[in-house]
DRENBAVEX-906626 format. One line per 5 residues: for each residue y negated, x, z negated of C-alpha. Coordinates in Angstrom, 2 decimals. Each point is the difference from the previous one (the first is absolute). Layout:
BEGIN
Y,X,Z; ...
This chain:
BEGIN
0.14,-0.08,-0.36; -3.36,0.96,1.39; -2.20,-0.43,-2.99; -3.69,1.07,1.67; 0.90,-2.99,2.48
0.11,-2.62,-2.54; -2.25,-2.13,-1.35; 1.36,-2.82,-1.68; 3.10,-0.72,-1.89; 1.39,-3.34,-1.22
2.66,0.78,-3.59; 1.83,-2.80,-0.68; 1.38,-0.25,-3.63; -3.46,2.32,-0.98; 0.91,-0.29,-3.76
3.11,1.41,0.01; -0.27,3.59,-0.99; 1.37,1.67,2.47; -1.86,-1.76,2.52; -3.53,0.04,-1.62
-0.03,3.41,0.15; 0.86,0.58,3.71; -3.23,-2.05,0.32; -1.84,1.81,-2.95; 0.21,2.72,2.36
-0.55,-1.71,2.96; -3.51,-1.03,-1.28; -0.57,3.71,-1.35; 0.36,1.25,3.87; -2.20,-2.39,1.74
2.53,-3.23,0.59; -1.37,-2.92,-0.67; 2.38,-1.40,-1.90; 0.74,-4.01,-0.38; 3.54,-1.96,-0.94
1.21,-2.61,-2.10; 2.39,-0.30,-2.76; 0.90,-3.38,-2.00; -1.01,1.63,-3.27; -3.83,1.20,0.07
0.45,2.36,-2.77; -1.97,3.08,-1.12; 1.42,2.21,2.32; -1.39,-1.95,2.29; -3.53,-0.23,-1.09
0.06,3.40,-0.47; -0.21,0.36,3.88; -1.86,-3.56,0.29; -2.64,2.12,-1.81; -0.18,2.92,2.35
-0.39,-2.37,3.00; 3.75,-1.26,0.56; 0.22,-3.49,0.86; 2.85,-1.85,-1.58; 1.28,-3.73,-0.19
3.01,-1.45,-1.16; 0.93,-1.78,3.17; 0.47,1.54,3.58; -3.84,1.06,1.78; 1.48,0.15,3.57
-3.60,-0.07,0.74; -0.01,3.91,-1.47; 3.41,0.43,1.30; -0.41,-0.30,3.50; -2.78,2.25,-0.16
2.11,2.48,-1.92; 1.37,3.13,1.67; 3.25,0.46,-2.25; 1.86,-2.34,-2.68; 2.08,1.17,-2.99
1.68,-2.17,-2.11; 2.59,0.80,-3.20; 4.01,-0.75,0.36; -1.07,-2.91,-2.45; -1.38,-1.81,3.05
2.37,-2.07,1.92; 0.57,0.86,3.76; -1.26,-3.59,0.78; -3.10,0.27,-1.32; -2.72,-1.61,1.48
-2.32,3.22,0.53; 3.03,1.88,1.02; 0.56,-2.32,2.78; -3.12,-0.26,0.83; -0.47,3.81,0.16
3.20,0.72,1.81; -0.87,-2.84,2.93; -4.14,1.91,0.21; 1.71,3.17,0.52; -1.32,1.38,-3.07
1.66,2.76,-1.48; 2.29,-0.46,-3.17; 0.89,2.45,-2.56; 2.04,-0.54,-3.00; -0.88,1.10,-3.24
2.47,3.48,-0.03; -1.26,0.53,3.94; -3.51,0.22,-0.75; 0.64,2.05,-2.62; 1.73,2.69,2.06
-2.78,-0.53,2.57; -2.56,1.20,-2.92; 1.78,2.58,-1.45; -0.01,1.68,3.62; -3.94,0.67,-0.21
1.07,2.04,-3.22; 0.78,3.76,-0.15; 2.30,-0.16,-2.55; 2.51,-3.37,-0.44; 1.40,0.04,-3.82
2.51,-2.86,-0.36; 1.90,-1.35,-3.25; 3.05,-2.18,0.33; 2.50,-1.44,-2.26; 1.33,-3.29,-1.34
-2.14,0.44,-3.41; -2.95,1.80,-1.32; -1.91,0.35,4.00; -3.29,-1.76,-1.48; -0.17,1.92,-3.14
1.10,3.36,1.86; -2.78,-0.38,2.03; -2.91,-1.32,-2.10; 0.60,3.20,-2.22; 0.18,2.47,2.87
-2.92,-1.73,1.22; -1.73,0.74,-3.23; 0.94,4.19,0.29; -1.16,-0.29,3.50; -3.53,-1.23,-1.20
0.13,2.31,-3.20; 0.14,2.86,2.19; -2.70,-1.21,2.38; 2.33,-0.01,3.68; -1.54,-1.65,2.74
3.12,-2.88,-0.18; 0.12,-3.86,0.86; 2.49,-1.40,-2.14; 1.44,-3.85,0.76; 2.09,-0.71,-3.07
2.29,-3.71,-0.01; -1.57,-1.39,-3.23; -3.09,-0.41,-1.85; -0.72,3.94,-1.99; -2.27,-0.43,-2.99
-2.32,2.83,0.80; 0.26,-0.55,3.73; 1.12,-3.61,1.31; 2.27,-0.03,3.44; -2.13,2.66,1.82
-1.66,3.19,0.00; -2.11,1.40,2.59; -0.72,4.08,-1.85; -0.48,1.35,3.94; -3.34,0.18,0.04
0.69,-0.35,3.65; -2.92,-1.95,1.87; 2.05,0.31,3.30; 3.71,-1.21,0.97; 0.36,3.55,1.54
-0.57,1.52,-2.92; 2.47,-0.88,-2.10; 1.74,2.45,1.22; -0.71,2.06,-2.28; 1.05,-2.12,-3.47
3.25,-1.52,-0.92; 1.43,-3.37,-0.10; 2.49,-1.26,-2.99; 1.62,-3.07,0.86; 2.92,-2.05,-1.10
2.87,-0.35,2.02; 2.21,-3.49,-0.25; 3.21,0.19,1.06; 0.61,-4.07,0.30; 1.73,-0.45,3.59
-0.57,3.73,0.60; -3.92,-0.04,0.60; -0.38,3.39,-1.95; 1.37,2.05,3.25; -3.28,-1.58,1.95
-1.48,3.36,-2.14; 0.34,3.50,0.80; -1.29,1.56,-3.23; -0.52,3.45,-0.23; 1.49,0.34,-4.32
2.24,-3.29,-1.02; 1.18,-1.05,-2.88; 3.00,-2.07,-0.58; 0.15,-1.28,-4.10; 2.79,-1.58,-0.46
2.32,-2.22,2.36; 1.84,-3.20,-0.62; 0.22,-3.16,1.94; -3.31,-2.39,-0.20; 0.25,-1.76,2.32
3.48,-2.04,0.97; -1.67,-1.95,2.56; -0.50,3.36,2.54; 2.79,2.37,-1.36; 3.69,-1.08,-0.99
0.83,3.60,-1.99; -1.43,2.77,-1.67; 1.23,2.75,2.32; -1.49,-2.33,2.93; -3.83,0.45,-2.41
0.90,3.45,-0.48; 0.64,0.29,3.83; -3.49,-0.86,0.57; -1.59,2.06,-3.01; 1.94,3.20,1.37
-1.50,-1.04,3.25; -2.88,0.02,-0.77; -1.03,3.32,-2.21; 2.35,1.34,3.21; -3.67,-0.33,1.84
-1.92,2.22,-2.59; -0.05,3.66,-0.48; -0.18,-0.71,-3.98; 2.17,-1.78,-1.29; 0.11,-0.91,-3.30
2.56,-1.81,-1.95; 2.18,-0.29,-3.78; 2.63,1.93,-0.84; 2.51,-3.26,-0.19; -1.50,-0.25,4.44
0.84,3.62,0.97; 2.60,-1.97,2.48; -3.01,-1.41,1.79; -1.21,3.89,1.41; 3.62,0.73,0.50
0.21,1.93,-3.27; 2.68,0.07,-2.83; -0.88,-2.25,-2.77; 0.76,2.08,-2.96; 0.59,-0.64,-3.31
-2.00,-2.45,-2.25; -2.87,1.69,-2.45; -1.84,-0.95,-3.35; -2.90,-1.18,1.75; -1.66,-0.57,3.21
0.42,2.30,2.94; -2.02,0.01,3.41; 1.02,2.13,2.61; -2.34,1.25,3.18; 1.78,1.27,3.23
-2.40,1.99,2.02; 2.32,2.32,1.52; 1.24,0.82,-3.61; 0.22,-2.17,-3.09; -2.20,0.14,-2.79
0.71,-2.26,-2.97; -2.35,-1.66,-2.67; 1.89,-0.72,-3.11; -2.21,-2.18,-2.48; 1.44,-0.53,-3.69
0.06,-3.06,-1.88; -2.43,2.66,-2.14; -2.73,-0.47,2.54; 1.30,3.49,1.25; -0.69,0.80,3.43
2.23,3.28,1.47; -0.15,0.70,3.60; 3.02,2.75,1.29; 0.79,1.01,-3.42; -3.49,0.64,-1.27
-1.84,-2.77,-2.24; -3.49,-0.67,1.15; -1.25,-2.72,-2.11; 0.14,-2.84,-2.08; -0.62,-3.39,1.59
-2.13,-2.93,-2.15; -0.64,-3.43,0.92; -2.07,-2.77,-1.09; 2.39,-2.75,1.78; 3.37,1.26,-1.30
3.59,-1.43,0.74; 3.22,2.42,1.45; -0.88,-1.40,2.96; -3.89,1.03,0.29; 1.43,3.33,-0.71
2.22,0.10,2.54; -2.63,-0.73,2.36; -2.41,1.94,-1.15; 2.26,2.88,0.53; 0.62,-0.84,4.22
-3.77,-0.17,-0.24; -0.75,3.85,-1.47; 3.26,0.73,2.86; -1.99,-1.49,2.40; -2.95,1.09,-0.99
1.37,4.02,-0.15; 1.08,0.04,3.08; -3.44,-1.27,1.30; -1.00,3.35,-1.39; -2.08,-1.49,-2.57
-0.12,1.60,-3.13; 2.64,-0.35,-2.94; -2.09,-0.16,-3.11; -2.83,-1.81,1.32; 1.98,-2.83,1.66
2.20,-0.54,-3.83; -3.06,-0.10,-1.56; -0.89,-2.49,3.42; 2.31,-2.93,-1.74; -0.89,0.12,-3.70
-3.55,-2.43,1.45; 2.67,-1.61,1.88; -0.56,-3.72,-1.25; 2.98,-2.22,2.04; 0.13,-2.96,2.03
-0.59,-3.38,0.08; 3.60,-2.00,-0.81; 1.86,3.23,-1.29; 0.16,-0.77,-3.65; -3.23,-1.09,0.31
-1.39,-1.01,-3.39; -1.97,-3.22,0.44; -1.81,-2.64,-2.44; 1.64,-0.27,-3.53; 1.26,-3.92,-0.72
-0.64,-0.33,-3.69; 1.69,3.72,-1.19; 2.77,0.08,1.82; -0.78,2.93,3.09; 0.78,-1.16,3.90
0.80,1.65,2.64; 0.28,0.11,3.83; 2.23,1.94,1.79; 1.53,-0.22,3.74; 3.39,0.54,-0.58
2.46,-2.11,2.17; 2.66,2.24,0.13; 2.62,0.01,-2.49; 0.04,3.98,-0.41; -4.06,-0.69,-0.25
0.72,-2.60,-2.79; 2.20,1.64,-1.67; -2.71,3.03,-0.41; -2.77,-2.50,-1.01; 2.18,-1.31,-2.37
0.63,2.92,-1.79; -3.57,1.38,-0.32; -1.10,-3.85,-1.15; 2.79,-0.13,-2.60; -1.21,2.62,-2.04
-3.16,-2.22,-0.86; 1.70,-2.77,-1.82; 1.94,-3.54,1.23; -1.05,-0.88,3.81; -0.38,-3.25,1.64
0.52,0.83,3.65; -0.75,-2.44,3.13; 1.28,1.37,3.03; -0.76,-1.20,3.08; 3.03,0.73,2.70
-1.16,1.58,3.23; 1.65,-1.02,3.19; 2.71,-2.00,0.01; 2.38,1.77,2.05; -0.32,2.92,-3.34
0.23,-2.51,-2.14; 2.68,-1.04,1.48; 1.56,4.08,0.65; -0.35,1.22,-2.64; 0.56,-2.61,-2.41
2.52,1.08,-2.61; -2.46,2.69,-0.13; -2.71,-1.94,-1.13; 1.40,-1.78,-2.50; 2.05,2.96,-1.51
-3.21,1.49,-0.64; -2.23,-3.11,-0.83; 3.09,-1.08,-2.56; 1.73,2.41,-1.31; 0.03,0.75,-4.17
-2.55,2.16,-1.20; -2.30,0.44,2.88; -3.35,-1.49,-2.62; -0.15,-3.12,1.87; 0.16,-2.68,-2.41
-1.33,-2.68,2.53; 0.45,-0.10,3.88; -1.85,-2.55,2.02; 1.06,-0.09,3.78; -2.62,-1.14,2.29
0.56,-1.50,3.58; 0.57,2.87,2.47; -2.72,1.54,1.93; 0.58,-0.79,3.65; -2.61,2.90,1.84
1.94,-0.04,3.40; 2.94,-1.85,-0.04; 1.80,-3.65,-0.41; 2.42,-1.49,-2.96; 2.56,0.43,2.68
-0.02,3.81,-0.21; 1.56,-0.40,-3.56; -0.36,-1.39,-2.86; -2.63,-1.25,-2.58; -1.01,0.65,-3.40
2.25,-2.82,-1.63; 3.32,1.98,1.08; -1.27,3.43,-2.29; -1.07,-2.60,-2.48; 3.53,-1.31,-0.38
2.16,3.56,1.05; -1.98,1.61,-3.32; 0.58,-2.98,-2.09; 3.50,-0.49,0.92; 1.09,4.24,-0.33
-2.90,1.40,-2.47; -1.94,-2.26,-2.51; 0.50,-3.91,-0.67; -3.28,0.19,-2.15; -3.34,0.46,1.18
-0.10,-0.39,4.17; -2.35,-2.01,1.34; -0.73,-1.44,3.64; -4.17,-0.44,1.10; -0.96,-2.26,2.21
-3.02,1.86,1.46; -3.01,2.34,-1.55; -1.81,-3.13,-1.58; 3.71,-0.73,-2.02; 0.00,4.13,-0.80
-3.62,0.19,-1.06; 0.92,-2.66,-2.66; 3.48,1.48,-0.80; -1.33,3.26,-0.69; -2.60,-1.55,-2.19
2.16,-2.22,-2.07; 2.44,3.10,-0.57; -2.37,2.88,-0.59; -0.30,0.14,-3.47; 3.90,0.54,-0.55
-0.30,2.86,1.87; -1.61,3.42,-0.39; 0.18,0.85,4.11; -0.97,-2.44,2.96; 1.80,1.27,3.11
-1.05,-1.38,3.40; 2.67,1.43,2.91; -0.27,-0.28,3.12; -1.22,1.04,3.22; -1.22,-3.81,1.43
-3.06,-1.98,-1.04; 0.43,0.12,-4.23; -2.51,2.28,0.39; -2.32,-2.31,0.31; 0.55,-1.22,-3.18
-1.83,3.47,-1.79; -3.77,-1.77,-0.38; 1.38,-3.05,-1.19; 1.50,1.13,-3.42
């Protein structure tokens, strides 16, 4: 795509963090931004404040004068704007395709992949690059407390000047979209099957990650996933080990104490404001990537001490009486298990879970039931919301009532409830809050809409 030849871009689903970041980039380089979203959120309002034209309904008068259209994977193919653009011959890009086009403008591309932790790791790396004074742009798959979803620290007034800068982005394995990117530095944080609607096994997921890593000169993986770069996995060790392959292997070992050891030599001690085992692992990856980019190691470690977190990642909300409230994006059994382990240390839990997509609920039904229903997980009361459909219809899998029944039948006879909608959820939480120390709202759907209603 020749960015110098386009004047206007139309973005469908412009309120989503990914499409929104792309729209912000386009606006930064003189492209008139317009688009639509069913929900005009704060991300949309920020664009409008800077001159974008955004509406809840399609604006075909703007679309017909646009040079291209960008849409997210959540937009159905029979969407009115997509149908109109196709008939009018307007070039259309799915989000990952346009992301790849943007990446080609930069001198170095860093892409963060993996089933879990991409957004946190990308936000941490953004913090490191910013504190090191690097010329870069970053697109984060969530809203960082300090940087929101997009950072342009390039200082470049012209697109041609971006060749002197670094581009950082997340690389999602959904529908193998990450293969559109050709990064100079590629990291795969972990590998599990999270998209049963497009992968039939863990093997197929790992094959996709391996193909992604193969495209990069510098490959960064965790020790247990060395097979992704054709190396032997080796013995499991205490702590967390990240390996960098660039002709020869380099290893960064992070111990539970926070000690960081590189190739057998202690380099520093890692301290984070936002704790949790998984954040410690994400930080180790961010440091490995920054080292691969040639940044000062100790300065990067110090930068992470300023990292404040990302919204919806164990985010503290307004208390209900004396009960603490947290929101978390966890939507896979492994993620839920990790966040429950962290939250249980704070006391008795009231957990509200909103399953995300019918296909995922069906594929991992037993695992969801186990992590939410097993004894000694800290959960005193569990409320299950209706499944968030996203891009699916109920026939793709199962509804949340099946999950609640499975938990009741296999794990616990008390403290399991179904709530029918967001208002019922809010009422339920308020009426039960006083019997718990912590309320934990889990899910990747619109459960987050309740955050400011407590």
